[in-house]
N, C-alpha and C positions, 0 to 999 in steps of 0.2 A: 823430413817426409813432407811432401806437398799437401796442402790443404783442399787440392781441387779434387773434387769426388768424379769419378769416373763414371759414367752411364753404363749400367748393366748391359751386356752385349746382347742384343735380340737373337731369338733363336730362329732363324731364316731356313727353313727346310724345304728343299726343292719339292715343287709338286710332284713329280715322278715318284717321289718316296712317301709324301704325304697321302698319295693316291693309293698306296699298296699295305697290306696288314700282314703281320704274322699267320700263318695258317693255324686253323684249330686243331690240326693233327699235332703241331708243335706246342698249342696254348694248352690243351686239356692235361698233358702229362705235367706242365708246369702248375697247373691248378692243383693236381692231384698231390705234387709234393707237400703243399701246404696243408691239405687234408690229413693225409697219413693213412698206411694200412690199405693201400687200394690195390685192387687187381686190374689188370688191362685187357679190354679189348680195343683199344686204341690205335697207338701208332703201329704202322706196317712194317715192324721188326721182327723176322723171324727168331725163334728161339736157338736156332742151331749155332754150335760154336765154329769156327773157321776150319774146314779140314785140314787133319794133320799134314798132310802133304803139301799143302799151301804153306801152311807156317813153317815146316822144315825147309822148303825152297828158300823163304824169306830169310831165314836165319843162314843158311848157307851163303845166299848172296852177301849179306851183311859181312860176314866172317871173310869172304875170298875175293869178293868185288869191291876194290876200292873206290868205283863210281857208283856203288848203292846209295850212298847217302848225298850226293851230287845232284844238282839239276840234270835232267834227261834232255835230249834234244825236245824243241818246242813243241813239235806235233806228237812226241811219244818217242818211246825205244822202238827203233827199227824192228826187232823181233817180235814186240808185241804187236805192232800195225801188221804185220805180216801174218801172226797168229789170228787178227780180228778177221783181216780179210780172207784168209781160208776158211772159218768158220760163217762167215756170211755166205760165202760160195756155197760149203757143204749144206746150209740149213736153209738158205733162202733161193739157191740158184743165182745170185748177182754177184757180178765181178767188180770189185773195187781196187785200184791201184793202190797198194800200201803206202806208196812214197808221196802220193799227191792228192788221196781221196780218203784217207782214215786220219783222224785226229782223237788223241786222247786226252779225256777230259776228267775234272775234279768231279767224279759222277755224273749221272746223265743230267743232273740239276744244272750244271754249268754249262753242258752241252745246250739244253734248251734254252737259256739266256743268251749263248751266243747266237742261237738261229734267230731269236726274237729281235736282239739288236740288229741283226744283219739284215733280216727280211722286212722288219715292220718299221714303216714310217710313221709319223705322228698323223693321227687319224684315221690311219688304216683299220680295216676290220678283220677281226681272226675268229672263223667259226669253231665254238668248242662244243660238242655234242655234252648234253647234261643230264643227270650229272656229271662232271668231270674232275679231274684231278684239280684240286685248290688251286696249286702254285703255278697251273697254266695259265689261268686268268692274271694272276698277280705279275707275272711275266711279260704278259702282253700289256698290262698296264705300266709296268715299268719302262717298256720301250714306248711308251705314250701311245699305244694303239687302243683300240675299243674290241674288249671281249663280247660277242655276240653268242649267247648260249640258245642252242638250239635241243629241246627236249628230245631223249632217246624214248623209244617206245617202251611204255610202263610194263606191258605184259612179260618182256623178256630182256629188257634193257638193251635191246637190239637197235642198230641204226635207222633212222627215219629219213631216208634220202629225198623224198618229197619236201621234208621240212628243211633240210639241209639245202636243197636246191632253191626254195621259196626265200631262204635267208641270205642269198648271194645277191649282193648289190656292186655297183661300181667301185665302191671303196672296200670291197672283199679283197684281202691278198692272200689267206692262209687259211687251213682248215687243220685241225689237230686230229689225228689218229691214234686211238690208244686201245688198243684189244690184244689180250684180254685187258679190261678197264680197271681202273682204280678211280673211284670207290666201288663200283658195282659188281664186280666179277662177270660182266657180260663179254661175250664174244660175238664179234659181228659177222654175219654171213659173208661168204666170198663174194655172191653177188652184189651185196652191197659196196664191199669194198671197190669191186670193179665200176660201180656207177660214181664212186667218189673219183675215182680216175679219170674218167670221162668228163666229169665237172672240173677237174683241174686243168685238163686239155682244152675244154671249150671256152673257160674264162681265163687262162693263163694265171692259175694259182699254185701255190706250193702247198704240197701235203707234207705236214710236219709229222711223222711216225715216231710215235714214242712206244718201243717194243720191250718196255722193261720186263714185262710179264709175258714175253712169247712162250716161254718154257713150259708154261704151266697152264696147260689146257685139259681139264678132266677128263678121264676116259680115253685119251688119246697119247698112244706112245711115240715119240718121235722116231721115224725111220721105218715104221712098220708099215708092210705094205696095205694093212686095212685103212690106214689113215696118211693119204699122200699130204704133201708138205701144202700148208693153207695158201691161198694167193696173196702174194705179197706185191706192195706197189713198187719196192725198191727193186725186183726183178724185171721190170717192164722197162727196155730200150727207150720206147718213146716216151717215157717219165723222166728220164735221166735228168734233166734239170728242174723237174717239179717236185721232186722228192727229196727231203732230207731225213735221214734217219738217226735215231739215238738209241743206245742200249747202255744197260748198267750190270756191273758185275755183283752189286749189292744184295741183291735177294737170291739169285740163282745159286751164287758161290757163298753165301753166308759172310760177306765182306761190305757190309753197311758201314763199318767205322774204317775203312779202308779210304773211301771217296776215290772212286775210279769207275770210270764209263768211257763212252767214245762217241763220237759223231763220224757219219758216214754220208759222202756227198760227192757229186760231180767236182772235178778240179777247180772247175771257174768258182763254185761256191766254196769248197775249202780255203782256197786261197784269202776270200774275203772273211770267212768264219775263224779262221786263224789269227786274224788281225785283234778280234775282241779276245780270244785266248791269251795272247800275249801281254793284251792291256790289262788282263786281270788276273790271270793264275801264273802266267810263264809257262808253267809244264804242270801235269800232275804230279803228285807225289811218287819219286824214283822207286820208293819202297813199295808204294801200292803197286805200280807198274809191274814188279817182280811177281807180287801176289798173283795179280792179272793172268801174266804170262803162265804162270804155274797152273792156276784154274783151266786156263783154255788148252794147254798142252798136256795135262796130267791127267788120271783117270777120273771117268765121269760117273762111276758108281755112286758116290757123294751125291750127286745132283738125282739120281734115281730114287736115293734112299730118302733125301728131303722131300721129292716129289710124293712119294708114296705115304709120309708122315703126315704131308699137307692134305692129301687126299682123306685120309682117317679123320682128320681134324675137322675137315669140311663134312663129313658125315656126321660128326658128333655135334656140331653147331647147328646143322638142318635139324637132327634129331630134336636138340633143345628149342630150338625156335618154333618148331611144330607144337611142342608141349606149352610154349608160351600163348598159344592163340586162346580168345581172340585180341589178345592184347597188341600181339606183334603179328605181321604178315610181312612175307618176303619173296623175291624170287631166288630159287636156288642158284648159286654162281657156278657159271662153268669154266671158269679161270682165274688165276690170280689167287688171293686169301682173303678175299673180304666179303661180306654180305650188307647189304643196303635192308635194315629192319624197318618197316612202315609202322609207326604206333598209332594206335587207334582210340587210346584211353582217353586224350586230351586234344585240345585243338590248340594248346601252347607251342611255342616256336622250338625248334629243335635245340636251338642252345640252351633254353630255359630246362627242357627234358632232359638233356646231358648234363647239365649243372645238377640237377635233382638227383639224378643217378649217381653222380660223383659223390654229392654230400649226405644222400641217404642211405645208398647201398654200397658205397665205395668202390663202385665199378666206373673205369674209364671206358668212355665211347667218344665218337667224334659226331658234332651235329652235323647233320644232313645238308643243311641249308649252306654250310662252308663251301659245298662242291658245286653251287649253282642255284638257282630258283627251284629247279626241278627236283633238288634234294631235300627240301623242307618237308618237314612231318615224317622226317627218317633219321634213323642213326647209322652211321657206318662202324659195322662190328668187323675188325681183324680177327683172323683165327691162325696167327702165326705163332702164338705162344705155345707152350706144352699142354698135354690133355688135362694135366691136374690144374693147372690155371684157369684153363676154359671152363672146366667142370665147376670150379669155385666161383666164377665170374657168372655163370648162369645159373648156381645155386642162389646165389644173391639176389640175382634179378628177378626170380621166381618166387622168393621170399617177400622182395618189393612189390610185385605186383599184385600178390596175393592181398597185401595190407591196403591197397587203393579204394 
């Protein structure tokens, strides 16, 4: 054996990785696992099980289709891309060619990374209405871009178009549009979304439309004549090359663990996006694509049932937050299944307050500061879990604040 001692290899981590961090949404459950006995208002995972008809369709595919365990075509199974295109046309009024303008991805998260790496150059600015989904900013940073957090209206978590317009610079490349929003539960007014479209045309910007929660707007029944479809940038012909949209099967169909979503864009964009997809994932899991196909083409009563359950949980959450006044204030969520609760009993940072709730009350929340500067002094509460766990969580918080 040589007596020459090799120097320890240096850990030279790329700057693009040093600049990003694991989101607090994932970190808080990891901390809770060490505490033990916690109940969760944290991660945005609805409590529902995958609907039976989806499970049965996947089992049937695994038994009867020898290709179900193999790679699919790189952009996704043709039948699934056709179903996605039909769904977008029916719900948004936008036509996409399933052959060249739809790509099936490993959840909406991979689709978003594909977009950032394709659209954003080093130093480019991406406007993120704030509070905004934490991973949006990390994905911009990973693409070596600059996240520009623009505050939402505090009164209703609506879009402040004037603030967005003022934030546009020669370096601005894109604006993220996420409505209903995570973490706020806010829903943008149609007039404000139209104004964003005007900005995109005026300044040659890309609108990155994250429609993960588009099915969940409270008080609106899709297809009802009382509630015509919301204005959608993807349906505007003049914006064809200015809009790239992503969506997910995770929340709507209780498929969070199956990791399947999609990106829809003009064919010229899609050809470039699929290069990133090929280099990172090859294809979405074929078995998950079978689940997504069954979800889109099967009965939709499961979605209606989950939507009704979430509406009831929203009402319960609002009642319990009302009872926590003056310790907490909030804007009633109009969509998704989150509420941003502003605490008034301390000036401490949101991470410190979230850690105290975790360690002292054993309730998981997500610090609002992780969603951008405007989220500070807030905690994000998810009401995706069942009513028994919701009740237990709020009971613990009620006892905790009573002892403050």
